[in-house]
N, C-alpha and C positions, 0 to 999 in steps of 0.2 A: 665722794668715793664710797662705794658700797662695800660691805663686808665681803671678803673673798676676791675683791678686785686687785689686780696686780699693777703696780706702777713701775715704770722704767724711768730713772732720773739721771740726767747727765748735767745738771745745773751747778754742781759744786765745782767752782773754778778758782775762786779767790780765798785767801786765808780767812777763816771764820765763817764761810758759807756753811749752812747746816740744813738738815732735814728734821722737822719736828712735826709730829702728828697734831691734829686739832684736838681740842679738849674732848674727852670721852672716847677717843679713838686709840687703838693700839695697832701697831704695825710690826711685822716680823720680817727682818732682813733675809732675803733669799740669796743674794750675791752682792759683793762689794769689792772694788779694786781700783787701783790707780795705775796709769800707764808707766812703763819702764823709764821714760825720759824724765819723769818728775821725781828726782831723788830727794828733794827737800819737802815732799808732800806726804802726809800720812792721814788716814782716817782715825778719828777718835770718838769715843762715846762721852757725852758731856752731861753733867748734872745741871739742870736749869733752875733748880729751886733752892737747894741747901747752900752750896758753896759756888758762887759765881766763878767760872773758870776752871772748876775741878773737872779733870778729864782722864779717861783711860785710853792710852795709846794702843791701837790695835796691831801695829806692825813696826818693824825697824825703819828708822829714817836716817839717811846719811848718804854721802857720796858713793859709797861702795854698794849700797842697797838700791837696786834699780826697780822701782815700782813695787806694788804689793797686791796680792789677791788674798782676801780672807784675813784671819787673825794669826799673828805669830804665837806659837805655843812653845814654851820652854824658857829657860833663863838665858837671856841674850848676852849676859856678861860672863858666862862660864864657857868652858871649852866643849860642853855637851852640844850635840846637834839640836838645832831648832827646826821646826817644820811649821807649815801653816794649814789652816782648815777654815771652812765656813762655819764658825761657831754661831749657834742661834743667838741672835740679839733682838730684843724687843724694844720698840720706841713708843713713847707716848708724849703727852704735852710737857712732862717733866724731865725726860731724857731724850737727847738729840744725837744724831750722827753728824759730826763736824769735820770739815777739812782743815787740818793744821798745816799751814804753808800753802802758798799759791802753786797752781800748776805751772810747769816750766815754760810752756809756750801755748799758742792757740791750737796747735795740733795735738795736744795732750788731752787726756780724758780721765775723769773720775766717773766710774759707772756703778750705779747702785740700783738694785730692784728689790721691791718689798711687796708683801701682801697685807692687806688690812684684815686683821683677825678679830677685831672688836670695834 
């Protein structure tokens, strides 16, 4: 993959599936989301080097939260309104984008696209 090339990825389907850049490469996420039917699936950013299993959850996960696009912004435990946005996230060989929870059915999709910036 050359610098500037855009990748469209729909391969994240099972719990733990992830996107990791090759050594020496950096990718910037352009869009990321999970279909509405997959209430128990959420995208996370995972540290591959320091603490195995350490992750930042990018959106709310649960029966009343149907799918997600982008990253949830705000405190999800308060009464304040939360919103979502495409927060710039960079991946390399030490930080991955990971699916936490499997997609609900074969008709569901996790859609990610990114550009290689280095």
